[in-house]
C-alpha positions as CSV (number, residue, x, y, z in Angstrom):
1,X,-0.2,4.4,3.1
2,X,0.0,0.7,2.3
3,X,0.7,1.4,-1.3
4,X,4.4,2.3,-0.6
5,X,5.0,-1.0,1.3
6,X,3.2,-2.9,-1.4
7,X,5.4,-1.5,-4.1
8,X,8.5,-2.5,-2.1
9,X,7.4,-6.1,-1.3
10,X,5.1,-7.1,-4.2
11,X,8.1,-8.1,-6.4
12,X,9.1,-10.5,-3.7
13,X,5.7,-12.2,-3.6
14,X,3.6,-10.2,-1.2
15,X,0.1,-9.0,-2.0
16,X,-1.7,-6.6,0.3
17,X,-5.5,-6.6,0.4
18,X,-7.1,-3.7,2.2
19,X,-10.7,-4.0,3.5
20,X,-12.8,-1.1,4.5
21,X,-15.3,-2.0,7.3
22,X,-18.2,0.4,6.9
23,X,-21.9,-0.2,7.1
24,X,-22.6,2.7,4.8
25,X,-20.9,0.7,2.0
26,X,-18.7,1.7,-0.9
27,X,-19.6,5.3,-1.0
28,X,-18.2,5.9,2.5
29,X,-14.9,4.4,1.6
30,X,-14.7,5.6,-2.0
31,X,-13.1,9.1,-1.3
32,X,-10.3,7.5,0.7
33,X,-9.6,4.7,-1.8
34,X,-9.6,7.2,-4.7
35,X,-7.3,9.5,-2.8
36,X,-4.8,6.7,-2.2
37,X,-5.0,5.4,-5.8
38,X,-4.0,1.9,-4.8
39,X,-3.0,-0.8,-7.3
40,X,-3.6,-3.6,-4.8
41,X,-7.1,-5.0,-4.1
42,X,-9.2,-2.5,-2.0
43,X,-12.4,-4.0,-0.8
44,X,-15.4,-2.8,1.2
45,X,-17.1,-4.9,3.8
46,X,-20.4,-3.4,4.9
47,X,-21.4,-6.2,7.2
48,X,-17.9,-6.5,8.9
49,X,-17.7,-10.2,7.9
50,X,-13.9,-9.9,7.8
51,X,-14.0,-8.8,11.5
52,X,-16.3,-11.8,12.3
53,X,-14.3,-14.4,10.5
54,X,-10.8,-13.3,11.4
55,X,-11.4,-11.8,14.9
56,X,-10.7,-8.2,14.1
57,X,-11.7,-5.9,17.0
58,X,-9.8,-2.7,15.9
59,X,-8.5,-1.1,12.8
60,X,-6.0,-1.3,11.4
61,X,-5.6,-5.0,12.1
62,X,-3.7,-7.3,9.8
63,X,-3.8,-11.1,9.1
64,X,-0.8,-12.9,7.4
65,X,-1.8,-15.6,5.0
66,X,0.7,-17.7,3.1
67,X,0.7,-18.8,-0.5
68,X,-1.2,-22.0,0.5
69,X,-4.0,-20.0,2.1
70,X,-2.8,-20.8,5.7
71,X,-3.0,-18.2,8.4
72,X,0.5,-17.7,9.8
73,X,-0.4,-14.7,12.1
74,X,-3.9,-14.0,13.3
75,X,-5.5,-10.6,13.5
76,X,-3.2,-8.2,15.3
77,X,-2.4,-4.5,15.4
78,X,-0.8,-3.6,12.1
79,X,0.2,0.0,11.9
80,X,0.4,1.5,8.5
81,X,3.7,2.9,7.1
82,X,4.0,6.6,8.1
83,X,3.3,9.2,5.4
84,X,3.8,12.9,5.3
85,X,0.7,14.7,6.4
86,X,-1.2,16.6,3.7
87,X,-2.3,20.0,4.8
88,X,-6.0,20.7,4.5
89,X,-7.2,22.7,1.6
90,X,-7.5,26.3,2.5
91,X,-4.7,26.3,5.0
92,X,-5.3,26.2,8.8
93,X,-8.8,25.2,9.8
94,X,-10.3,26.0,13.1
95,X,-11.8,22.8,14.5
96,X,-14.7,22.5,16.9
97,X,-13.5,21.9,20.4
98,X,-14.5,18.2,20.4
99,X,-12.5,17.4,17.3
100,X,-9.5,19.3,18.7
101,X,-9.7,17.1,21.8
102,X,-10.2,13.9,19.7
103,X,-7.1,14.7,17.6
104,X,-5.2,15.5,20.8
105,X,-6.0,12.1,22.3
106,X,-5.2,10.4,19.0
107,X,-1.7,11.9,19.0
108,X,-0.9,9.9,22.2
109,X,-1.9,6.6,20.6
110,X,1.0,4.2,20.6
111,X,2.0,1.8,17.8
112,X,5.1,-0.1,16.8
113,X,5.3,0.4,13.0
114,X,9.1,-0.2,12.8
115,X,8.9,-3.6,14.6
116,X,5.9,-4.7,12.7
117,X,7.2,-3.8,9.2
118,X,10.6,-5.4,10.0
119,X,8.8,-8.6,10.9
120,X,6.7,-8.4,7.7
121,X,9.8,-8.0,5.6
122,X,11.5,-10.9,7.3
123,X,8.5,-13.1,6.6
124,X,8.4,-12.1,2.9
125,X,12.1,-12.9,2.6
126,X,12.2,-16.2,4.6
127,X,8.6,-17.5,4.4
128,X,7.9,-20.4,6.8
129,X,11.5,-20.1,8.1
130,X,10.9,-16.7,9.5
131,X,10.8,-16.4,13.2
132,X,7.7,-14.4,12.9
133,X,5.7,-17.1,11.0
134,X,3.7,-18.9,13.7
135,X,2.8,-22.5,13.7
136,X,-0.9,-23.5,13.4
137,X,-1.0,-24.3,17.1
138,X,0.4,-20.8,17.9
139,X,-2.1,-19.2,15.6
140,X,-4.9,-20.9,17.4
141,X,-3.5,-20.0,20.8
142,X,-3.3,-16.3,19.8
143,X,-6.7,-16.2,18.2
144,X,-9.5,-14.7,20.2
145,X,-12.1,-17.2,21.5
146,X,-15.6,-17.0,20.0
147,X,-17.8,-17.2,23.1
148,X,-21.6,-17.5,22.9
149,X,-21.9,-13.7,23.8
150,X,-19.5,-12.8,21.0
151,X,-21.3,-14.9,18.5
152,X,-24.6,-13.3,19.6
153,X,-23.1,-9.9,19.5
154,X,-21.9,-10.4,16.0
155,X,-25.4,-11.5,15.0
156,X,-26.9,-8.3,16.5
157,X,-24.3,-6.2,14.7
158,X,-25.0,-7.8,11.3
159,X,-28.7,-7.2,11.8
160,X,-28.0,-3.6,12.8
161,X,-26.0,-3.0,9.7
162,X,-28.7,-4.4,7.5
163,X,-31.3,-2.3,9.1
164,X,-29.1,0.8,8.7
165,X,-28.6,0.0,5.0
166,X,-32.4,-0.2,4.6
167,X,-32.9,3.2,6.3
168,X,-34.2,2.0,9.6
169,X,-31.7,3.9,11.7
170,X,-33.7,3.9,15.0
171,X,-34.2,0.1,14.8
172,X,-30.5,-0.3,14.0
173,X,-29.4,1.6,17.1
174,X,-31.2,-0.9,19.3
175,X,-29.2,-3.8,17.8
176,X,-25.9,-1.8,17.8
177,X,-26.4,-1.2,21.5
178,X,-26.9,-4.9,22.2
179,X,-23.8,-5.8,20.0
180,X,-21.8,-3.4,22.1
181,X,-23.0,-4.9,25.3
182,X,-22.3,-8.5,24.3
183,X,-19.0,-7.7,22.6
184,X,-17.6,-4.7,24.5
185,X,-14.0,-5.3,23.4
186,X,-14.7,-4.6,19.8
187,X,-13.8,-1.0,18.9
188,X,-14.9,-1.6,15.3
189,X,-18.4,-2.3,16.4
190,X,-18.5,0.8,18.6
191,X,-16.8,3.1,16.1
192,X,-19.1,2.0,13.4
193,X,-22.3,2.8,15.3
194,X,-20.8,6.1,16.6
195,X,-19.8,7.3,13.1
196,X,-23.4,7.0,11.9
197,X,-24.4,9.7,14.4
198,X,-22.8,12.6,12.6
199,X,-22.2,16.2,13.4
200,X,-22.5,18.0,10.1
201,X,-21.8,16.8,6.6
202,X,-18.1,17.9,6.1
203,X,-15.2,15.6,5.6
204,X,-14.5,15.4,9.3
205,X,-18.1,14.5,10.3
206,X,-17.4,10.8,10.7
207,X,-14.7,11.6,13.2
208,X,-17.2,13.2,15.6
209,X,-18.3,9.9,17.2
210,X,-20.0,11.4,20.2
211,X,-22.8,13.5,21.5
212,X,-24.1,16.1,19.1
213,X,-23.4,19.6,20.1
214,X,-26.9,20.9,19.4
215,X,-28.6,18.1,21.5
216,X,-26.1,16.1,23.6
217,X,-29.0,14.4,25.5
218,X,-30.1,12.6,22.3
219,X,-26.9,10.6,22.1
220,X,-28.1,6.9,22.0
221,X,-25.0,5.1,23.2
222,X,-23.5,4.6,26.6
223,X,-20.0,5.4,25.4
224,X,-18.4,7.6,22.7
225,X,-14.9,7.7,21.2
226,X,-13.5,10.6,23.3
227,X,-14.9,9.3,26.6
228,X,-13.9,5.7,26.1
229,X,-10.4,6.4,25.0
230,X,-9.9,8.6,28.0
231,X,-11.1,5.8,30.3
232,X,-9.0,3.2,28.6
233,X,-5.9,5.5,28.1
234,X,-4.6,6.4,24.7
235,X,-1.6,4.1,25.2
236,X,-4.0,1.1,25.5
237,X,-6.0,1.9,22.4
238,X,-4.2,-0.7,20.4
239,X,-3.0,-4.0,21.7
240,X,0.8,-4.2,21.8
241,X,2.3,-6.0,18.9
242,X,3.8,-9.3,20.0
243,X,6.6,-10.8,17.9
């Protein structure tokens, strides 16, 4: 998706770097990267350090950094360019009821891709003179505060991801839960933990993110994607983009 925008703006000096946040590591992101065949840097961040350092709480989030390495817009909703949907192999697929409901809620999620991409093009053309390039003071004012609870939640999340990588899933769940409690506004932390509790092994398994159909009582988290988005409202899933 980002490749098209990169091809347009790279000759004018823009480089796009995409970062996959996934505790499973490169193998979880590899199919998506290989399908996209990007020529821009495509990185994988198993410990979500980008989220910690830049204040990312949802994906996709984008950070604008100028040629001097200065942040001119902090982490914010950054909708990807629209692409034509590719039909699933084999034609129509009958989805489980939960996935049908998830995709139904997802269809109501609101973004502002036209406004965001117009602002990005303006910045690429005008640089620091762009009305969308924020001053250091404005960047700081818009950045999310790092409270003691958030810092502790990030530490719990990092420990959970390391335990998960080492195969200690039950121990990881304990620290994921505490990270969610301490930093409840982070959808990336919640979605990461939920995606590790899979229903099946197919390509859609990571979208399940909720109680397992064969044993719903075993779900180890207080929330799940479908319940939480219904409580928040699909229109509130992403923070509105502010020029």
